[in-house]
C-alpha positions as CSV (number, residue, x, y, z in Angstrom):
1,T,10.2,1.1,-9.0
2,C,7.7,3.7,-10.2
3,I,4.2,2.8,-11.2
4,G,1.9,5.3,-13.0
5,A,4.4,7.8,-14.3
6,Q,3.4,9.9,-17.3
7,R,5.8,11.1,-20.0
8,S,3.9,14.3,-20.3
9,A,4.3,15.2,-16.6
10,N,8.0,14.4,-16.3
11,T,11.2,15.4,-18.0
12,P,13.1,13.1,-20.4
13,S,16.1,13.4,-18.1
14,L,14.1,12.0,-15.3
15,F,13.3,8.9,-17.3
16,S,17.0,8.7,-18.4
17,Y,18.1,8.9,-14.8
18,A,15.7,6.1,-13.8
19,E,17.0,3.9,-16.6
20,S,20.6,4.6,-15.6
21,I,20.0,3.4,-12.0
22,G,18.0,0.4,-13.2
23,A,14.7,1.6,-11.8
24,R,11.6,-0.1,-13.3
25,V,9.0,2.3,-14.6
26,V,5.5,1.3,-15.5
27,L,3.6,4.1,-17.3
28,A,0.1,5.1,-16.5
29,R,-0.7,4.6,-20.2
30,T,0.4,0.9,-19.9
31,L,-1.9,0.3,-17.0
32,K,-4.8,1.8,-19.0
33,T,-4.1,0.1,-22.3
34,E,-2.6,-3.2,-21.3
35,G,-4.1,-3.8,-17.9
36,L,-2.4,-4.3,-14.5
37,G,-0.4,-7.4,-15.4
38,E,3.0,-5.8,-15.9
39,A,2.6,-3.7,-12.8
40,Q,1.5,-6.6,-10.7
41,A,4.4,-8.7,-11.9
42,V,6.9,-5.9,-11.0
43,L,5.4,-5.5,-7.6
44,A,5.3,-9.3,-7.0
45,R,9.0,-9.4,-7.7
46,I,9.5,-6.8,-5.0
47,M,7.6,-8.8,-2.4
48,E,9.4,-12.1,-3.5
49,R,12.7,-10.5,-2.3
50,Q,11.3,-10.6,1.3
51,A,13.2,-7.4,2.1
52,P,12.0,-4.3,3.7
53,F,10.3,-1.8,1.3
54,H,8.9,1.6,1.4
55,I,5.8,2.9,-0.5
56,T,5.3,6.5,-1.4
57,I,2.2,7.5,-3.2
58,C,2.4,10.8,-5.0
59,C,-1.2,11.9,-5.2
60,D,-0.6,13.5,-8.5
61,V,-0.7,10.0,-10.0
62,F,-4.5,10.1,-9.7
63,A,-6.8,11.7,-12.2
64,A,-7.6,15.3,-11.4
65,A,-11.3,14.4,-10.9
66,H,-10.2,12.3,-7.9
67,A,-7.2,14.4,-6.7
68,P,-7.5,18.1,-7.7
69,G,-5.5,19.2,-4.7
70,V,-2.0,18.4,-6.0
71,S,0.8,20.6,-7.5
72,A,0.5,18.9,-10.9
73,P,-3.1,17.7,-11.6
74,Q,-3.3,15.0,-14.2
75,P,-6.3,14.9,-16.5
76,L,-5.2,11.4,-17.6
77,G,-4.2,10.1,-14.2
78,L,-5.1,6.8,-12.6
79,D,-8.3,5.8,-11.0
80,P,-8.1,5.2,-7.2
81,E,-9.6,1.6,-7.5
82,T,-6.8,0.7,-9.9
83,V,-4.2,2.0,-7.5
84,L,-5.8,0.2,-4.5
85,T,-5.9,-3.1,-6.5
86,L,-2.2,-2.8,-7.0
87,L,-1.5,-1.7,-3.4
88,R,-3.5,-4.2,-1.4
89,P,-1.0,-7.1,-1.7
90,L,1.8,-4.7,-0.8
91,F,-0.2,-3.4,2.2
92,A,-0.5,-7.0,3.5
93,S,3.2,-7.7,3.3
94,P,5.1,-8.0,6.6
95,H,8.0,-6.4,4.7
96,L,6.3,-3.0,4.3
97,M,8.2,-0.8,6.6
98,V,7.2,2.7,5.5
99,F,4.1,4.2,3.8
100,D,3.7,7.8,3.0
101,L,1.7,10.2,0.9
102,A,3.1,13.1,-1.0
103,E,1.7,15.9,-3.2
104,V,-1.4,16.7,-1.2
105,S,-1.8,20.5,-1.4
106,P,-4.8,21.7,0.7
107,R,-4.9,25.2,-0.9
108,F,-5.7,23.5,-4.2
109,D,-8.0,20.9,-2.9
110,A,-11.6,21.5,-4.2
111,D,-14.1,20.1,-1.6
112,H,-11.3,18.3,0.2
113,L,-11.4,15.5,-2.5
114,T,-7.7,14.8,-2.3
115,A,-7.6,14.8,1.5
116,R,-10.5,12.3,1.5
117,L,-8.7,10.2,-1.1
118,A,-5.6,10.2,1.1
119,G,-7.7,9.2,4.1
120,I,-9.2,6.3,2.1
121,L,-5.6,5.1,1.2
122,I,-4.6,5.2,4.8
123,F,-7.9,3.5,5.8
124,S,-7.2,0.7,3.3
125,L,-3.7,0.3,4.6
126,I,-4.8,-0.1,8.2
127,N,-7.7,-2.4,7.4
128,T,-5.5,-4.6,5.3
129,R,-2.8,-4.8,7.9
130,T,-5.3,-5.6,10.7
131,G,-7.2,-8.0,8.6
132,S,-10.4,-5.9,8.8
133,G,-10.9,-5.4,5.2
């Protein structure tokens, strides 16, 4: 499952491959124009399986204003609050086994914005899992 991909930032062959293996892709544009419903439904199906799952957040999914320190900054990327709204139910799941962050590039990170965003994501995960927030 991939949430927040952008056609302009990926190759057609990558989307073809995802389709060939049955991966579900919800585009960033869909989230912005149609709301979170489709992504929430896709993620709910993952949690309904009650099987272990792994979350990787590629920080280049975020708008460059929030995450400039990535290898592929996205002017039309997602807002962190949108992503956190999608993630919180997953963070609370006892089936979440692995969480990781990718695409944080300190040498490109203006004022450590991306590192701080990564810290907020980790903080949210910990607070959700411990019942603190």
